C-alpha positions as CSV (number, residue, x, y, z in Angstrom):
1,M,153.6,-6.1,44.9
2,A,155.9,-4.0,47.1
3,M,154.4,-3.4,50.6
4,E,156.0,0.0,51.1
5,E,153.5,1.8,48.9
6,Y,150.0,1.3,47.6
7,S,149.2,0.8,44.0
8,T,146.7,3.2,42.4
9,Q,144.3,0.2,42.2
10,T,144.5,-0.5,45.9
11,L,144.0,3.1,46.9
12,S,141.0,3.3,44.7
13,V,139.5,0.2,46.5
14,L,140.4,1.6,49.9
15,R,138.6,4.8,49.2
16,S,135.5,3.2,47.7
17,D,132.2,2.9,49.6
18,P,132.0,-0.8,50.7
19,L,128.3,-0.7,49.8
20,K,129.4,-0.3,46.2
21,T,131.9,-3.0,46.5
22,V,130.0,-6.2,47.0
23,L,131.4,-8.6,49.6
24,T,130.8,-11.8,47.6
25,K,132.0,-15.2,48.5
26,K,134.6,-14.9,45.8
27,S,135.9,-11.5,46.9
28,I,136.2,-12.6,50.6
29,G,138.7,-15.2,49.6
30,E,140.8,-12.7,47.5
31,F,142.2,-10.5,50.3
32,Y,145.9,-10.0,50.4
33,I,148.4,-8.0,52.4
34,S,148.8,-4.7,50.8
35,K,150.9,-3.1,53.6
36,L,152.9,-4.5,56.5
37,F,153.9,-2.3,59.4
38,K,156.8,-3.4,61.6
39,D,156.5,-0.6,64.2
40,N,155.9,-2.6,67.4
41,K,158.4,-4.4,69.6
42,A,155.8,-6.7,71.2
43,P,152.4,-8.2,70.1
44,I,149.5,-5.9,69.3
45,T,146.7,-6.4,71.8
46,S,143.7,-4.4,70.4
47,L,142.6,-2.3,67.4
48,D,139.7,0.1,67.0
49,Y,138.5,2.3,64.1
50,D,137.2,5.8,64.5
51,P,133.6,6.4,63.7
52,T,134.4,7.2,60.1
53,G,136.8,4.3,59.5
54,T,139.5,6.7,58.3
55,R,141.8,6.0,61.2
56,C,142.5,3.1,63.6
57,I,144.4,2.9,66.9
58,T,146.3,-0.1,68.2
59,T,147.6,-1.0,71.6
60,S,150.6,-3.2,72.2
61,A,152.3,-5.1,74.9
62,D,155.2,-2.7,74.3
63,E,152.9,-0.2,76.0
64,S,152.4,1.9,72.9
65,L,149.3,3.4,71.3
66,R,149.7,3.9,67.5
67,I,147.3,5.7,65.2
68,Y,147.2,4.9,61.5
69,N,145.5,6.6,58.5
70,C,143.5,3.7,57.0
71,A,142.9,5.4,53.6
72,Q,146.6,6.4,53.1
73,G,148.1,3.4,54.7
74,T,150.4,5.5,56.9
75,R,151.2,5.8,60.6
76,D,150.1,9.2,62.0
77,R,151.4,9.2,65.5
78,V,152.5,7.2,68.5
79,S,152.0,7.6,72.3
80,Y,153.3,5.6,75.2
81,S,151.7,4.5,78.5
82,K,154.8,3.0,80.1
83,K,153.7,3.5,83.7
84,Y,150.2,2.1,83.5
85,G,150.3,-0.1,80.3
86,C,147.4,0.1,77.8
87,S,144.8,-2.2,76.2
88,L,141.4,-2.0,74.5
89,A,141.8,1.5,73.2
90,Q,138.7,3.1,71.8
91,F,138.2,6.3,69.8
92,T,135.6,8.5,71.4
93,K,133.0,11.0,70.0
94,Q,135.4,13.8,70.8
95,P,137.8,14.3,67.8
96,G,141.5,13.7,68.7
97,C,140.6,11.7,71.9
98,V,140.8,8.0,72.9
99,A,140.0,6.0,76.0
100,Y,142.0,2.9,77.1
101,A,142.3,0.5,79.9
102,S,145.3,0.3,82.2
103,T,147.1,-3.0,82.6
104,K,149.5,-2.1,85.4
105,I,149.3,-0.5,88.9
106,N,145.5,0.0,88.8
107,D,142.4,-0.7,86.7
108,I,141.5,2.9,85.7
109,V,140.2,3.7,82.3
110,R,142.1,6.7,80.9
111,Y,140.8,9.4,78.6
112,L,143.6,10.8,76.5
113,S,144.0,13.6,73.9
114,Y,146.4,12.1,71.5
115,E,146.9,15.5,69.8
116,T,148.3,17.1,73.0
117,N,149.3,13.8,74.7
118,Q,147.6,14.9,77.9
119,F,145.0,13.1,80.0
120,I,141.5,14.7,80.0
121,R,139.9,12.5,82.7
122,Y,140.3,9.3,84.7
123,F,137.4,6.9,85.1
124,V,137.9,5.3,88.5
125,G,135.8,2.5,89.8
126,H,137.0,-1.0,88.6
127,S,138.9,-3.1,91.0
128,G,139.8,-5.8,88.5
129,R,141.3,-6.1,85.1
130,V,139.2,-4.4,82.4
131,T,138.1,-7.0,79.9
132,S,135.8,-5.0,77.7
133,L,135.7,-1.3,76.6
134,Q,133.5,0.0,73.9
135,R,132.2,3.4,72.9
136,S,128.4,3.7,72.3
137,P,127.5,3.0,68.7
138,D,124.8,5.7,68.7
139,G,127.3,8.5,68.5
140,S,126.7,9.7,72.1
141,S,129.5,10.6,74.6
142,T,129.1,7.3,76.5
143,M,131.0,4.0,76.7
144,L,130.8,0.8,78.5
145,S,133.3,-1.3,80.4
146,A,133.4,-4.7,82.0
147,A,136.0,-6.0,84.4
148,L,137.0,-8.9,86.6
149,D,135.6,-7.2,89.7
150,G,132.4,-8.6,88.2
151,T,130.9,-5.2,87.3
152,V,129.7,-3.6,84.1
153,R,129.7,0.2,84.0
154,I,128.5,2.9,81.7
155,W,130.5,6.1,81.6
156,D,129.7,9.6,80.3
157,L,132.9,11.1,79.0
158,S,131.9,14.5,80.6
159,T,132.1,13.1,84.1
160,A,134.5,10.8,86.1
161,D,131.7,9.0,88.0
162,P,129.9,6.1,86.2
163,A,126.4,6.8,84.9
164,A,125.4,3.3,85.9
165,T,126.9,0.2,87.5
166,V,125.6,-3.3,87.6
167,H,127.0,-6.5,89.2
168,P,125.6,-9.4,87.1
169,V,124.7,-12.4,89.3
170,L,125.5,-15.8,88.0
171,T,122.4,-17.9,88.0
172,V,123.5,-21.0,86.0
173,N,126.0,-23.5,87.5
174,S,126.9,-20.8,90.1
175,N,128.3,-23.5,92.4
176,R,130.9,-24.5,89.8
177,C,132.4,-21.2,88.6
178,S,132.8,-17.5,89.1
179,V,133.8,-14.4,87.2
180,N,137.3,-14.6,88.7
181,D,137.7,-18.1,87.4
182,L,136.0,-17.9,84.0
183,G,135.7,-14.3,83.0
184,I,133.2,-11.6,82.0
185,A,132.7,-9.7,78.7
186,A,130.1,-7.1,77.5
187,S,129.0,-5.4,74.3
188,Y,126.5,-2.8,73.0
189,D,124.0,-3.9,70.4
190,P,123.9,-1.6,67.3
191,S,121.1,0.6,68.8
192,A,123.1,1.1,72.0
193,N,119.9,0.3,73.9
194,V,120.9,-3.2,74.9
195,I,124.0,-4.6,76.4
196,A,124.9,-8.3,76.2
197,V,127.0,-9.7,79.1
198,A,128.7,-13.1,78.7
199,L,129.3,-14.1,82.3
200,A,131.7,-16.8,83.5
201,S,131.1,-18.6,80.3
202,S,128.0,-20.4,81.5
203,E,125.4,-17.8,80.6
204,I,124.6,-14.7,78.7
205,Q,122.5,-11.9,80.2
206,M,120.7,-9.0,78.4
207,F,120.4,-5.6,79.9
208,D,118.3,-2.5,78.9
209,V,120.7,0.4,79.1
210,R,117.9,2.7,80.3
211,E,117.0,0.4,83.1
212,M,120.3,-1.2,84.1
213,K,119.6,-1.3,87.8
214,R,116.5,-3.5,87.2
215,G,118.8,-6.4,86.2
216,P,118.8,-8.4,83.1
217,F,115.5,-8.7,81.1
218,K,116.6,-12.0,79.7
219,T,119.1,-14.7,80.8
220,A,120.0,-18.0,79.1
221,S,122.6,-20.7,79.6
222,L,125.3,-21.1,77.0
223,V,125.7,-24.5,75.2
224,P,126.1,-27.2,78.0
225,E,129.2,-28.7,76.5
226,V,131.1,-25.5,77.4
227,L,131.3,-26.6,81.0
228,Q,131.6,-30.3,80.2
229,N,134.8,-29.5,78.4
230,T,136.4,-27.9,81.5
231,E,138.5,-30.9,82.6
232,R,139.6,-31.6,79.0
233,N,140.7,-28.1,78.3
234,S,140.8,-25.4,80.9
235,L,140.4,-22.7,78.3
236,A,137.2,-24.2,76.8
237,S,135.1,-22.8,79.7
238,V,136.5,-19.3,79.7
239,V,134.8,-16.5,77.8
240,A,137.1,-14.2,76.0
241,G,134.8,-11.6,74.3
242,V,131.2,-11.0,73.1
243,K,130.1,-9.1,69.9
244,F,126.8,-8.5,68.1
245,V,126.7,-9.7,64.5
246,P,126.3,-6.7,62.1
247,P,124.4,-5.1,60.6
248,F,121.2,-5.8,62.5
249,G,122.6,-7.1,65.8
250,D,120.1,-10.0,65.7
251,H,122.8,-12.5,66.6
252,I,125.6,-12.5,69.2
253,L,129.0,-14.0,68.8
254,V,130.6,-15.3,72.0
255,A,134.4,-15.9,71.6
256,M,135.9,-18.5,74.0
257,A,139.5,-18.6,75.2
258,D,140.2,-21.8,73.4
259,G,139.5,-20.2,70.0
260,L,136.1,-21.6,69.5
261,S,133.3,-19.2,68.9
262,R,129.5,-19.7,69.4
263,I,126.7,-17.7,67.8
264,V,123.3,-17.3,69.6
265,D,120.1,-15.6,68.5
266,A,120.0,-12.1,70.2
267,F,116.3,-12.3,71.0
268,S,115.8,-15.9,72.1
269,L,119.4,-16.5,73.2
270,E,119.2,-19.9,71.6
271,H,122.3,-21.5,70.2
272,R,122.6,-21.3,66.5
273,L,126.0,-22.6,65.6
274,S,129.6,-23.0,66.6
275,L,132.7,-22.2,64.5
276,A,135.2,-25.0,64.4
277,L,138.5,-24.5,66.2
278,V,141.4,-24.1,63.8
279,T,144.4,-23.7,66.2
280,P,144.0,-23.7,70.0
281,N,145.1,-20.5,71.8
282,S,146.5,-22.4,74.7
283,S,149.9,-21.8,73.2
284,T,149.5,-18.1,73.2
285,D,152.8,-16.1,73.1
286,E,153.4,-15.2,76.8
287,S,154.4,-11.7,75.7
288,Y,150.7,-11.1,75.1
289,I,150.0,-11.7,78.8
290,H,150.5,-9.1,81.5
291,D,150.2,-10.7,85.0
292,E,150.5,-8.7,88.2
293,G,151.1,-11.9,90.1
294,D,147.9,-11.8,92.2
295,D,145.6,-11.5,89.2
296,P,142.7,-14.0,89.1
297,L,143.0,-17.0,86.9
298,A,140.4,-15.5,84.5
299,S,142.8,-12.6,83.7
300,K,145.4,-14.9,82.2
301,R,142.9,-17.1,80.5
302,M,141.0,-14.2,78.9
303,Q,144.3,-12.8,77.7
304,Q,145.1,-16.2,76.2
305,G,141.9,-15.7,74.3
306,Y,142.9,-12.2,73.3
307,F,139.8,-10.8,74.9
308,G,138.0,-11.9,71.7
309,Q,140.0,-9.4,69.7
310,Q,141.2,-12.1,67.2
311,V,137.6,-12.5,65.8
312,T,135.8,-10.0,63.5
313,M,132.9,-9.9,61.1
314,T,132.3,-8.3,57.8
315,P,129.9,-5.3,57.8
316,D,127.2,-7.4,56.0
317,G,127.3,-10.0,58.8
318,K,127.8,-12.9,56.4
319,T,131.5,-13.8,57.2
320,V,133.4,-14.4,60.4
321,I,137.2,-13.8,60.1
322,A,139.7,-14.9,62.7
323,G,143.5,-14.8,63.4
324,C,145.1,-18.0,64.4
325,N,148.1,-19.0,66.5
326,N,149.9,-20.4,63.5
327,G,149.9,-17.0,61.9
328,S,147.1,-17.6,59.4
329,V,143.8,-15.8,58.9
330,T,140.8,-18.0,58.3
331,F,137.1,-17.3,57.6
332,W,133.7,-18.9,57.9
333,D,130.5,-18.3,55.8
334,I,127.6,-17.7,58.1
335,S,125.3,-16.2,55.5
336,R,122.6,-18.8,56.4
337,I,122.5,-17.9,60.0
338,R,119.2,-16.1,59.6
339,D,117.5,-19.1,58.0
340,V,114.9,-20.5,60.4
341,E,116.2,-24.0,60.1
342,T,119.9,-23.1,60.8
343,K,120.7,-24.7,64.2
344,S,123.6,-27.1,64.6
345,S,125.6,-28.6,67.4
346,V,128.3,-29.7,64.8
347,P,131.0,-26.9,64.6
348,L,131.0,-25.1,61.2
349,S,134.3,-25.6,59.4
350,P,136.0,-22.6,57.8
351,V,135.7,-22.2,54.1
352,G,139.1,-20.7,53.4
353,V,142.3,-19.1,54.5
354,W,143.7,-15.8,53.3
355,D,146.8,-16.0,51.2
356,G,149.5,-14.1,53.2
357,T,151.7,-14.0,56.2
358,H,152.9,-11.5,58.8
359,Q,156.5,-12.8,58.3
360,D,157.2,-12.9,62.0
361,G,155.7,-16.3,62.5
362,S,153.8,-15.3,65.7
363,A,150.2,-15.7,66.6
364,I,147.6,-13.3,65.3
365,G,145.8,-11.9,68.3
366,V,143.9,-9.0,66.7
367,C,141.6,-9.0,63.7
368,A,139.3,-6.2,62.7
369,F,137.4,-5.6,59.5
370,N,136.9,-1.8,58.7
371,P,133.1,-1.2,58.7
372,H,133.5,1.7,56.2
373,L,136.3,0.6,53.9
374,M,137.0,-2.6,52.0
375,E,139.9,-3.6,54.2
376,C,140.9,-5.6,57.3
377,F,143.7,-5.2,59.8
378,T,145.4,-8.1,61.6
379,G,148.0,-7.8,64.3
380,S,150.7,-10.0,65.7
381,S,153.9,-8.2,66.6
382,T,153.5,-6.7,63.1
383,L,150.4,-5.0,61.7
384,A,149.0,-6.1,58.3
385,L,146.6,-4.3,56.1
386,W,144.5,-6.6,54.0
387,S,142.9,-5.3,50.8
388,V,140.8,-7.0,48.1
389,M,142.2,-7.7,44.7
């Protein structure tokens, strides 16, 4: 099928309610590239959908922000942030506006109206590379950020000052690693009442958003072999990103910079399973990485792990999908994760690989399943829209 235009059948699927289109094990394996965009001159570094799933925004190492219409399969507009760079762009509650992290000169989070191409506000406070940025899933005007200054902050879009700031203290193996060495990542749970912080790869901490200053209400060590692998693979001990498993947020996926992902119970924080490494990310295309020269080691390592952007999950929480450095897209069946007896130290192998290629032969550093439409975007230096047959 030609990639320039959608078929009537594809458009029908894209516009359908995903709850009416069952995500079966069979349909998960039938995704194909229905459209390929070749707009970028460098790798895509992040992707986010608006609250309705009708639009998505990408950032790229070419310092562009591009917005696409997901239902029509068209590019709507493009903006550039040449002076400050851009990453981790997020739509906000305010229509026509996005927030994104700077990658050059400073670590400010910028609030932009893409309709007027003017900045609305600057969120100043971080003194290290921003590694996580997420709007609140409850529809409010707040968002969280985490950075390599070791802080997690909550922002209200109406004011430049942070509504809350915490500096998580490493309690496990604190003599062996630090945030500057091994990273920090944070994520809201679906209720927006809890934030999970993966800290320096050795532990995960849970915070009540309403009582952030009281510190974490629960802390647990990640799987011990994370640190044991440090000498064998320097990326194995570096956290790249953290995400709650939809739709209930009862499990948490912690993505590591070596491409391995671990899933823990969101309540007990006990290890449930690991997802087998397909292709290590240590060979990441250097064009993904922006290095100011004096950046801490964790900055480069987390970028090599794409800040966890290469891993996504289906809206029903039964499948994990990931882009790989060899240009393939692979997926795992985690439908039994909620079974009481499911707990394994043996990495779970993928069950399949999607049939398609980005044609540029480069690594896929971004993978995001649309929570409202039956589609998935993956990004290398090109952007592919995957639809189900």
